[in-house]
Steps between C-alpha positions, in 0.01 A plus 500: 500500500343166571144421559432219746234248408167661586197321660156646431369723239515812717878489548654786293816572697834436354784470750841625417723225633817706450424737789811376677727657241555792744660281765878525546749212506715478806725205592314272258160583661234738381478781749193720494559870494173676625610829361538364147157346520348826612676688215354236253148547650534876454614455132207265449255762640649759275458274201138435589433873533653567157292223347179649651590847380600394151202268475260779589651741243497219234131447543429868458714522187331194360148634556598833342648325201182288453282815536710684230483203268123473543455877433725482191280210369180706582556861380131585565549418874822701510311808371235470776780475757689795353188708501433414868856583593485824304173610670605409851879557508566714194828556328643755741583267793575147608240253619454525876359244749204734563400453129451122527143494638388705198685282242220235479609378146863476596402286801287291264804454257721385791229262628453350148872464444534317833202274418640394172870498593538429869861534622479136619250234393450395867443707816735424787400166667209519741400241778147397575408578861220250515346215295293611203384384153583671175336383173441161654845455635544455881772725634634404848621761744864615462510415126726714284299666231623665179263753327546511123434870422601445131210253454256723695591795276408296192193318630218537253249434786618825665609728216333576174756460223778428756788505232410853389676798658193718600567735790143633491387177674636654822305829468 
């Protein structure tokens, strides 16, 4: 994979210059086989779908692991969560989707986990639709913007004691 020289700060596209590897040799010339190209496109789409599905499941696993790690570090918070689950769900059945609106503390634990441990430090890139000014910086239209959610989750101007795991801040 080779990246051509890029002009401009907003160019983030890498070009695979070996795309022609699926052309067949014939009489000393490269002969394009459209069927082979279509098969390669289909394989590429399958790989992209697998990446999306695996990426989505990885983010869920990561969030659950961080929540469990935080709960193990804060047994007092785990007791409150277990009490809520015991009251609303009980021990005789599994949690159901209908239970979720009543599980306020569980929702707060998930939100606090995602605040402290976002699955990615940045949101997907956004683009400004019109000129604006942010903190004294002039942003022209069609500018690619990256939102740093990791920094927002730790901003002392927004959160009291931002480095402390405290789900009650969402209640």
